[in-house]
C-alpha positions in Angstrom: -34.1 -1.1 15.9 -37.3 -0.3 17.8 -38.8 3.2 17.9 -38.4 3.3 21.7 -34.6 3.0 22.2 -32.9 2.3 25.4 -29.8 4.2 26.6 -27.3 1.7 25.1 -29.0 2.0 21.7 -28.9 5.8 21.9 -25.2 5.8 22.8 -24.5 3.4 19.8 -26.5 5.7 17.5 -24.5 8.7 18.8 -21.2 6.9 18.1 -22.3 6.0 14.6 -23.4 9.6 14.0 -20.2 11.2 15.3 -18.1 8.7 13.3 -20.0 9.5 10.2 -19.6 13.2 10.7 -15.8 12.9 10.9 -15.7 10.7 7.9 -17.7 13.0 5.6 -17.1 16.5 6.9 -13.5 16.2 8.1 -11.8 13.6 6.0 -13.4 14.5 2.6 -13.0 18.2 3.1 -9.2 17.7 3.6 -8.9 15.6 0.5 -6.0 16.7 -1.6 -4.8 13.7 -3.6 -4.8 10.0 -3.1 -6.0 6.7 -4.5 -9.4 8.2 -5.4 -7.5 10.4 -8.0 -5.8 7.3 -9.4 -9.2 5.6 -9.9 -10.8 8.8 -11.3 -8.1 9.5 -13.8 -7.7 5.9 -14.9 -11.4 5.3 -15.3 -11.7 8.5 -17.4 -8.9 7.2 -19.6 -10.8 4.0 -19.8 -13.9 5.7 -21.1 -11.7 7.5 -23.7 -9.9 4.3 -24.7 -6.7 5.8 -23.6 -3.9 4.0 -21.7 -4.9 3.0 -18.2 -2.1 0.8 -16.9 0.9 3.3 -17.0 3.9 2.4 -14.8 5.0 5.0 -12.2 7.7 3.1 -10.2 4.9 1.3 -8.3 3.4 4.6 -7.0 0.0 6.1 -8.1 -0.6 3.2 -10.5 -4.0 1.7 -11.4 -3.6 -1.9 -10.5 -7.2 -3.1 -10.8 -9.1 -4.9 -13.5 -10.8 -3.3 -16.5 -14.1 -4.2 -14.9 -13.3 -2.0 -11.9 -12.4 0.9 -14.2 -15.8 0.4 -15.9 -17.5 0.1 -12.5 -15.9 3.4 -11.3 -16.3 5.3 -14.6 -19.8 6.8 -13.9 -18.1 9.0 -11.2 -15.8 10.5 -13.9 -18.9 12.0 -15.5 -19.2 14.3 -12.4 -16.8 17.1 -11.4 -14.0 15.7 -9.3 -15.2 17.4 -6.0 -18.7 16.0 -6.4 -17.4 12.6 -7.3 -15.2 12.7 -4.1 -18.3 13.2 -1.9 -20.4 10.6 -3.8 -17.5 8.1 -3.4 -17.1 8.9 0.3 -20.8 8.7 1.1 -21.1 5.4 -0.8 -18.2 4.0 1.3 -19.9 5.2 4.5 -23.0 3.3 3.5 -20.9 0.2 2.7 -19.1 0.6 6.0 -22.4 0.4 7.9 -23.6 -2.3 5.6 -20.8 -4.5 7.0 -22.3 -4.0 10.5 -25.7 -4.9 9.1 -24.5 -8.2 7.6 -22.7 -9.0 10.9 -25.9 -8.2 12.7 -27.7 -10.7 10.4 -25.1 -13.3 11.2 -25.6 -12.6 15.0 -22.0 -11.4 15.4 -23.1 -8.1 16.7 -26.2 -6.5 18.1 -27.3 -3.1 19.3 -29.3 -3.9 22.4 -27.2 -3.5 25.5 -24.1 -1.9 27.0 -21.9 -4.8 26.0 -22.6 -4.0 22.4 -21.9 -0.3 23.1 -18.5 -1.1 24.5 -17.7 -3.5 21.7 -18.4 -0.8 19.2 -16.5 1.9 21.3 -13.4 -0.3 21.5 -13.7 -1.2 17.8 -13.7 2.5 16.8 -10.8 3.1 19.3 -8.8 0.3 17.7 -9.8 0.9 14.1 -10.5 4.7 13.8 -7.0 5.6 12.6 -7.1 3.0 9.8 -10.6 3.9 8.7 -9.8 7.6 8.6 -6.7 6.9 6.6 -8.7 4.8 4.2 -11.3 7.4 3.7 -8.8 10.3 3.4 -7.1 8.6 0.5 -10.4 7.5 -1.1 -9.2 3.9 -1.0 -11.2 0.9 -2.1 -10.7 -1.2 1.0 -14.2 -0.6 2.6 -15.8 -1.8 -0.7 -13.6 -4.8 -0.7 -14.2 -5.6 2.9 -18.0 -5.4 2.3 -17.7 -7.8 -0.6 -15.7 -10.3 1.5 -18.2 -10.1 4.4 -21.0 -10.6 1.8 -19.2 -13.7 0.6 -19.0 -14.9 4.1 -22.7 -14.2 4.7 -23.9 -16.0 1.5 -21.6 -19.0 2.1 -22.8 -19.5 5.7 -26.4 -19.3 4.4 -25.5 -21.8 1.7 -26.2 -19.4 -1.2 -23.2 -20.5 -3.1 -23.9 -18.9 -6.5 -24.5 -15.5 -4.9 -21.3 -16.0 -2.8 -19.4 -16.8 -6.0 -20.6 -13.6 -7.8 -19.5 -11.4 -4.9 -16.2 -13.2 -4.5 -15.4 -13.1 -8.2 -16.1 -9.4 -8.3 -13.8 -8.8 -5.3 -11.0 -10.5 -7.2 -11.5 -7.9 -9.9 -10.3 -5.4 -7.4 -7.5 -7.1 -5.5 -6.2 -10.7 -5.2 -6.5 -10.5 -1.4 -9.7 -12.7 -1.4 -7.9 -15.6 -3.1 -7.4 -17.0 0.4 -11.2 -17.4 0.5 -11.0 -19.6 -2.6 -8.3 -21.7 -0.9 -10.3 -22.0 2.2 -13.4 -23.1 0.3 -11.3 -25.7 -1.5 -10.2 -27.2 1.8 -13.8 -27.1 3.1 -14.8 -29.0 -0.1 -17.1 -26.2 -1.3 -16.3 -27.3 -4.8 -19.5 -26.0 -6.3 -18.8 -22.5 -4.9 -15.2 -22.6 -6.2 -16.3 -23.7 -9.7 -18.9 -20.9 -9.8 -16.3 -18.4 -8.8 -13.9 -19.4 -11.6 -16.8 -19.2 -14.1 -17.7 -15.7 -12.8 -14.1 -14.6 -12.9 -13.9 -15.4 -16.6 -17.2 -13.6 -17.2 -16.1 -10.5 -15.3 -12.8 -10.5 -17.2 -14.6 -10.5 -20.5 -17.6 -8.3 -19.6 -15.9 -5.0 -20.3 -15.5 -6.1 -23.9 -19.2 -5.0 -24.3 -18.0 -1.4 -23.9 -14.4 -1.4 -25.1 -14.5 -4.2 -27.7 -12.7 -7.5 -27.4 -9.4 -6.4 -28.8 -9.1 -3.3 -26.6 -10.2 -5.3 -23.5 -7.5 -8.0 -24.3 -4.9 -5.2 -24.5 -6.0 -3.8 -21.1 -5.9 -7.3 -19.5 -2.4 -7.8 -20.9 -1.2 -4.4 -19.6 -2.8 -5.1 -16.2 -0.9 -8.4 -15.7 2.4 -6.8 -16.9 1.9 -3.9 -14.4 1.2 -6.4 -11.6 4.4 -8.3 -12.4 6.5 -5.2 -12.5 6.1 -4.0 -8.9 9.5 -2.6 -7.9 11.1 -4.2 -4.8 11.5 -0.7 -3.3 7.9 -0.8 -2.2 8.7 -3.9 -0.1 11.4 -2.1 1.7 9.1 0.7 2.9 8.6 1.0 6.6 4.9 1.7 5.8 4.5 -1.8 4.4 3.2 -4.2 7.1 3.3 -7.5 5.2 5.5 -10.6 6.0 7.2 -10.2 2.6 8.1 -6.7 3.5 9.5 -7.8 6.9 11.7 -10.4 5.4 12.8 -8.0 2.7 13.9 -5.7 5.5 15.5 -8.5 7.5 17.5 -10.0 4.7 18.2 -6.9 2.5 17.2 -3.4 3.6 18.7 -3.4 7.0 22.1 -4.2 5.5 22.1 -1.3 3.2 23.6 2.1 4.1 20.4 4.0 4.1 18.0 5.2 6.7 14.5 3.6 7.0 12.8 6.6 5.3 15.2 6.4 2.3 14.1 3.0 1.2 13.5 4.3 -2.4 17.3 4.5 -2.8 17.7 0.7 -2.3 18.2 -0.8 -5.8 19.0 -4.4 -4.8 16.3 -6.9 -5.8 14.8 -9.6 -3.7 16.7 -12.8 -3.1 15.4 -16.4 -3.1 15.9 -16.5 0.7 13.3 -13.7 1.1 10.7 -15.6 -0.9 11.5 -18.8 0.8 11.1 -17.3 4.3 7.9 -15.5 3.2 6.4 -18.7 1.7 7.3 -20.9 4.6 5.9 -18.4 7.2 2.6 -18.1 5.2 2.2 -21.9 5.1 3.0 -22.3 8.8 0.6 -19.6 9.9 -2.2 -21.0 7.6 -1.8 -24.6 8.6 -1.4 -23.8 12.3 -4.8 -22.2 12.3 -6.7 -24.3 9.8 -5.2 -27.7 10.4 -8.6 -29.0 11.5 -10.3 -28.4 8.1 -7.6 -30.7 6.5 -8.3 -33.7 8.8 -11.9 -33.4 9.9 -14.8 -33.8 7.5 -17.5 -33.0 10.0 -18.1 -29.3 10.3 -18.8 -27.3 13.5 -20.4 -23.9 12.8 -19.1 -22.4 16.0 -15.6 -22.2 14.5 -16.5 -20.7 11.2 -16.5 -17.0 12.4 -13.0 -17.5 13.9 -11.9 -19.1 10.6 -13.2 -16.2 8.5 -11.6 -13.7 10.9 -8.3 -15.4 10.5 -8.6 -15.2 6.7 -8.8 -11.5 7.0 -5.7 -11.4 9.2 -3.8 -13.8 7.0 -4.7 -11.7 4.0 -3.1 -8.7 5.5 0.1 -10.7 6.5 0.4 -12.6 3.2 -0.4 -9.8 0.8 3.0 -8.3 -0.5 1.7 -4.7 -0.2 -0.1 -4.1 3.1 -0.2 -0.5 4.0 -1.8 1.4 6.9 -5.2 1.9 5.2 -5.5 -1.8 4.5 -5.8 -2.5 8.2 -9.5 -1.7 8.0 -9.9 -5.4 7.3 -9.2 -6.0 11.0 -12.8 -4.8 11.6 -14.0 -8.4 11.3 -11.5 -10.1 13.6 -11.9 -7.4 16.2 -15.6 -7.7 16.3 -15.6 -11.4 16.5 -12.9 -11.7 19.2 -14.4 -8.8 21.3 -17.8 -10.6 21.2 -16.2 -13.8 22.5 -14.6 -11.8 25.3 -17.5 -9.6 26.3 -20.1 -12.4 26.2 -17.9 -14.9 28.2 -17.8 -17.5 25.5 -14.2 -18.6 26.3 -12.6 -20.3 29.2 -11.2 -17.8 31.7 -7.5 -18.7 31.0 -7.9 -18.4 27.2 -10.1 -15.3 27.5 -7.2 -13.7 29.5 -4.7 -14.7 26.9 -6.8 -13.5 24.0 -7.6 -10.2 25.7 -3.9 -9.7 26.5 -2.9 -10.2 22.9 -5.6 -7.6 21.8 -4.3 -5.2 24.4 -0.7 -5.6 23.3 -1.8 -5.2 19.7 -3.5 -1.9 20.6 -0.4 -0.7 22.4 1.8 -1.3 19.3 -0.7 0.5 17.2 -0.6 3.5 19.5 3.2 3.5 19.6 3.4 3.5 15.8 3.2 7.3 15.8 6.0 9.9 15.6 4.2 11.9 18.3 4.7 9.2 20.8 8.4 8.6 20.1 9.6 12.1 19.7 13.2 11.4 18.9 13.5 10.7 15.2 16.2 8.1 15.7 14.0 6.2 18.2 11.0 6.3 16.0 13.0 5.2 13.0 14.5 2.3 14.9 11.0 1.3 16.1 9.2 1.4 12.7 12.0 -0.7 11.2 10.7 -3.6 13.3 7.3 -3.4 11.6 5.2 -2.8 14.8 1.9 -2.9 12.9 2.8 -6.2 11.4 3.4 -7.6 14.9 0.1 -6.0 16.0 -1.7 -8.0 13.3 0.2 -11.2 14.3 -1.0 -10.6 17.9 -4.6 -10.5 16.6 -3.9 -13.8 14.9 -2.6 -15.2 18.2 -5.8 -13.9 19.9 -8.0 -15.7 17.4 -5.8 -18.9 17.7 -6.2 -18.8 21.5 -10.0 -18.4 21.2 -10.2 -21.3 18.8 -8.2 -23.5 21.1 -10.6 -22.7 23.9 -13.6 -23.7 21.8 -11.8 -26.9 20.8 -11.3 -27.9 24.4 -15.0 -27.5 25.0 -16.0 -29.6 22.1 
């Protein structure tokens, strides 16, 4: 950014400064307990060769790889309150590093009022989820940064670097497996092969500290814990995934409990739930990415919409998709807002895409007990998974934009 800034750049800088202030001095100071404490305690246990993967009915469990425990462990050498601030500030840096990578990819700039309004709308749409993520000390900003880095390296044809970042992201959550599937269909076989190699290396790497036998035990306990996720978490009204929606549709809504009493439901998932979930995932994926199956020639103007949809599909397909995970919508929102503000879509499709984004925003606002004051009204509303439908509307906005570009090709 030049030393002599115009008014738009000053306003953008003010937005970033104000947002940073709230993230550090409001969110962190109010920290009581959350995911950060799970990382902190588990990583401290890891350093002491104590049990790390301890079941707690799916709540407050460390569900990440031994490598992430080793990666996080330096923070456990600090007092907890100091570590909270180091973690928060590190995530703030990563949050703005995402913008830097998107700037390098020419998906956002900081030069004019269009850019200012894109960022203003982005913070209006995403602020709630980002604050929730930071308040809990979640890992989603780091994961989002790693996935954007994968996108950056792949677009620049630096496949080995992309594989390192992608493999490390898989040590945190399995969300990025969709990237591997996408690269397979795009015939990025070298990148996929590198990724599997790096995954093996990252799974074995903690053995240097813990020893091979202890690391093997940790890996075993990790996979057992992942498989033992209780179905009650899928009945939660706070879970915005497709699997959670079908769990409610086929099971939870037929039980004699209120929406907030989902922990009392003991019935397990049925094959119908998994079938509906699997079919919906396949339909949504094929509907958007059908072109990469049939067309061998690539058009770079579609890749950003494709990547944006991977973030959206990750939220919908992931069995556990809670409020703070919606920070991944940063990428789809930036991409689609850029298309809308810079007039890159046909008018009809720009109107359709913009309408879907507006409806998505309305659903996100309504998902708040202060909007629907009556408890029974709010309970009836959240049962319908409004945030899941908001994410689906973002998917439809991207699909409309891609269709517009297809018609111009």
